[in-house]
Z-matrix of the N, CA and C atoms (Angstrom, degrees):
N
C 1 1.515
C 2 1.566 1 109.96
N 3 1.171 2 111.71 1 124.66
C 4 1.581 3 118.79 2 176.21
C 5 1.551 4 110.93 3 -73.82
N 6 1.338 5 112.20 4 143.74
C 7 1.420 6 119.97 5 177.72
C 8 1.516 7 110.95 6 -68.95
N 9 1.369 8 122.28 7 137.00
C 10 1.353 9 122.14 8 172.93
C 11 1.523 10 111.32 9 -74.58
N 12 1.259 11 114.25 10 134.42
C 13 1.514 12 121.19 11 179.03
C 14 1.562 13 106.51 12 -109.77
N 15 1.256 14 121.41 13 118.61
C 16 1.437 15 122.39 14 169.70
C 17 1.399 16 115.63 15 -79.98
N 18 1.311 17 113.15 16 110.34
C 19 1.499 18 120.10 17 -174.82
C 20 1.526 19 112.20 18 -94.50
N 21 1.238 20 117.20 19 70.11
C 22 1.466 21 122.33 20 177.12
C 23 1.513 22 105.74 21 -123.24
N 24 1.268 23 119.27 22 130.53
C 25 1.421 24 128.59 23 -177.11
C 26 1.569 25 116.11 24 -78.80
N 27 1.254 26 112.13 25 47.08
C 28 1.496 27 116.86 26 -179.95
C 29 1.531 28 108.05 27 -146.04
N 30 1.418 29 114.93 28 144.50
C 31 1.412 30 117.93 29 178.57
C 32 1.572 31 110.73 30 -77.62
N 33 1.248 32 113.71 31 -36.09
C 34 1.513 33 121.15 32 -179.21
C 35 1.557 34 113.05 33 -118.33
N 36 1.283 35 118.47 34 131.88
C 37 1.438 36 122.30 35 -171.61
C 38 1.514 37 106.01 36 -113.01
N 39 1.391 38 111.51 37 144.31
C 40 1.463 39 123.27 38 179.26
C 41 1.552 40 104.79 39 -88.87
N 42 1.335 41 112.07 40 170.51
C 43 1.516 42 120.79 41 171.30
C 44 1.447 43 107.91 42 -56.49
N 45 1.375 44 120.77 43 -43.97
C 46 1.475 45 125.73 44 -170.32
C 47 1.555 46 103.97 45 -74.09
N 48 1.326 47 122.07 46 -31.69
C 49 1.520 48 124.02 47 176.30
C 50 1.544 49 103.78 48 -61.30
N 51 1.288 50 120.96 49 -52.81
C 52 1.399 51 123.24 50 -171.30
C 53 1.603 52 108.41 51 -69.88
N 54 1.244 53 117.48 52 -35.58
C 55 1.522 54 120.45 53 179.84
C 56 1.533 55 106.51 54 -62.82
N 57 1.218 56 116.61 55 -44.26
C 58 1.591 57 124.29 56 -175.98
C 59 1.538 58 104.24 57 -63.95
N 60 1.306 59 117.78 58 -51.07
C 61 1.397 60 122.45 59 -169.23
C 62 1.701 61 109.03 60 -65.54
N 63 1.301 62 111.06 61 -46.04
C 64 1.453 63 123.42 62 -176.76
C 65 1.578 64 112.22 63 -79.71
N 66 1.327 65 116.41 64 -21.16
C 67 1.373 66 125.49 65 -172.85
C 68 1.624 67 110.66 66 55.25
N 69 1.333 68 109.55 67 56.72
C 70 1.480 69 121.16 68 -178.55
C 71 1.534 70 109.23 69 -128.07
N 72 1.254 71 120.02 70 173.78
C 73 1.436 72 122.83 71 177.23
C 74 1.557 73 108.86 72 -88.36
N 75 1.324 74 117.53 73 165.62
C 76 1.420 75 121.88 74 177.95
C 77 1.575 76 111.82 75 -65.56
N 78 1.361 77 115.01 76 -28.34
C 79 1.442 78 115.95 77 177.39
C 80 1.393 79 118.13 78 -67.30
N 81 1.355 80 118.64 79 -32.23
C 82 1.447 81 126.66 80 168.52
C 83 1.475 82 112.54 81 -54.72
N 84 1.309 83 113.40 82 -59.06
C 85 1.439 84 122.51 83 -172.95
C 86 1.616 85 107.25 84 -65.07
N 87 1.305 86 118.28 85 -51.00
C 88 1.571 87 116.89 86 -177.70
C 89 1.489 88 109.68 87 -67.13
N 90 1.254 89 119.91 88 -24.79
C 91 1.522 90 120.50 89 174.02
C 92 1.521 91 108.41 90 -64.32
N 93 1.273 92 116.23 91 -47.37
C 94 1.607 93 120.00 92 172.00
C 95 1.427 94 112.55 93 -52.83
N 96 1.350 95 115.26 94 -50.18
C 97 1.468 96 119.79 95 -179.30
C 98 1.398 97 115.41 96 -58.97
N 99 1.389 98 115.31 97 -47.81
C 100 1.495 99 119.18 98 -173.20
C 101 1.637 100 110.16 99 -63.56
N 102 1.370 101 112.50 100 -35.26
C 103 1.402 102 113.12 101 -175.42
C 104 1.601 103 113.42 102 -85.70
N 105 1.299 104 111.58 103 -0.23
C 106 1.496 105 119.07 104 -175.80
C 107 1.436 106 116.91 105 79.80
N 108 1.305 107 117.33 106 3.23
C 109 1.530 108 123.50 107 -173.57
C 110 1.635 109 103.45 108 -65.19
N 111 1.217 110 120.48 109 -34.30
C 112 1.480 111 124.29 110 -176.72
C 113 1.488 112 103.32 111 -111.23
N 114 1.297 113 130.56 112 116.05
C 115 1.410 114 131.16 113 -177.64
C 116 1.508 115 109.46 114 -68.59
N 117 1.344 116 117.07 115 127.16
C 118 1.485 117 120.32 116 -179.70
C 119 1.596 118 109.36 117 -152.88
N 120 1.280 119 110.84 118 172.59
C 121 1.498 120 115.06 119 172.28
C 122 1.591 121 105.82 120 -123.58
N 123 1.309 122 114.42 121 158.95
C 124 1.542 123 118.97 122 -176.73
C 125 1.456 124 105.57 123 -120.21
N 126 1.391 125 113.00 124 117.09
C 127 1.541 126 116.28 125 172.57
C 128 1.606 127 104.75 126 -101.26
N 129 1.310 128 115.94 127 108.32
C 130 1.382 129 120.63 128 177.57
C 131 1.623 130 102.09 129 65.93
N 132 1.339 131 114.03 130 -117.73
C 133 1.494 132 128.00 131 -177.92
C 134 1.519 133 111.48 132 -92.97
N 135 1.346 134 116.23 133 -12.52
C 136 1.364 135 119.83 134 -172.80
C 137 1.535 136 117.33 135 -98.43
N 138 1.355 137 120.76 136 126.27
C 139 1.453 138 121.40 137 169.91
C 140 1.526 139 114.21 138 -82.10
N 141 1.392 140 109.84 139 143.30
C 142 1.536 141 111.76 140 175.38
C 143 1.502 142 101.45 141 -137.90
N 144 1.344 143 111.49 142 142.60
C 145 1.523 144 122.70 143 -174.62
C 146 1.638 145 103.40 144 -124.10
N 147 1.305 146 116.57 145 121.36
C 148 1.427 147 118.07 146 169.25
C 149 1.506 148 112.54 147 -53.54
N 150 1.403 149 120.67 148 132.94
C 151 1.442 150 117.49 149 178.94
C 152 1.527 151 115.83 150 -55.10
N 153 1.373 152 114.89 151 -39.43
C 154 1.412 153 121.92 152 179.63
C 155 1.506 154 113.03 153 -61.85
N 156 1.430 155 115.62 154 -39.85
C 157 1.499 156 118.33 155 178.23
C 158 1.459 157 108.17 156 -67.92
N 159 1.366 158 120.40 157 -39.57
C 160 1.538 159 124.03 158 179.82
C 161 1.465 160 107.30 159 -59.14
N 162 1.349 161 117.80 160 -52.03
C 163 1.478 162 119.37 161 -177.53
C 164 1.627 163 110.55 162 -63.02
N 165 1.207 164 117.27 163 -38.87
C 166 1.507 165 116.02 164 175.02
C 167 1.531 166 115.07 165 -67.48
N 168 1.386 167 115.91 166 -35.54
C 169 1.410 168 120.44 167 174.44
C 170 1.553 169 112.35 168 -62.23
N 171 1.387 170 117.09 169 -47.89
C 172 1.476 171 122.93 170 177.65
C 173 1.504 172 110.07 171 -52.33
N 174 1.322 173 114.77 172 -51.37
C 175 1.463 174 121.94 173 -176.34
C 176 1.464 175 111.54 174 -65.12
N 177 1.348 176 119.81 175 -38.50
C 178 1.430 177 121.35 176 172.67
C 179 1.491 178 116.95 177 -62.92
N 180 1.344 179 112.10 178 -42.40
C 181 1.565 180 118.93 179 175.53
C 182 1.436 181 111.53 180 -63.96
N 183 1.276 182 120.23 181 -33.00
C 184 1.520 183 124.93 182 -179.38
C 185 1.649 184 105.25 183 -72.41
N 186 1.276 185 116.27 184 -40.36
C 187 1.568 186 115.72 185 178.22
C 188 1.384 187 110.51 186 -63.43
N 189 1.395 188 119.98 187 -45.68
C 190 1.360 189 127.75 188 -178.18
C 191 1.605 190 108.53 189 -58.80
N 192 1.292 191 119.02 190 -48.13
C 193 1.462 192 124.85 191 176.93
C 194 1.508 193 111.97 192 -55.59
N 195 1.312 194 115.71 193 -43.04
C 196 1.476 195 117.51 194 -177.92
C 197 1.515 196 114.84 195 -71.16
N 198 1.396 197 116.18 196 -24.00
C 199 1.420 198 120.37 197 179.30
C 200 1.461 199 111.38 198 -80.01
N 201 1.337 200 119.90 199 -23.98
C 202 1.476 201 120.32 200 -176.85
C 203 1.412 202 111.58 201 -68.86
N 204 1.278 203 120.68 202 138.49
C 205 1.507 204 123.26 203 172.88
C 206 1.478 205 112.42 204 -59.44
N 207 1.257 206 122.58 205 135.67
C 208 1.440 207 126.95 206 176.95
C 209 1.449 208 112.52 207 -91.08
N 210 1.294 209 116.05 208 148.36
C 211 1.431 210 119.77 209 173.31
C 212 1.498 211 116.06 210 75.00
């Protein structure tokens, strides 16, 4: 399995950047941020995720999904 490379030309990603990349709603992303599932920092009311942390998180989630028994 090849590693997923997040090809976004920013060091820090906003919730909307992640929503657009993953094609999910802001509720999905902020839920992960609030529980600490996706590492991030909060500047006032705005969440920011380091691109490398996001890439690492996606790849970790993929590995977990592949290890889960199907069906």
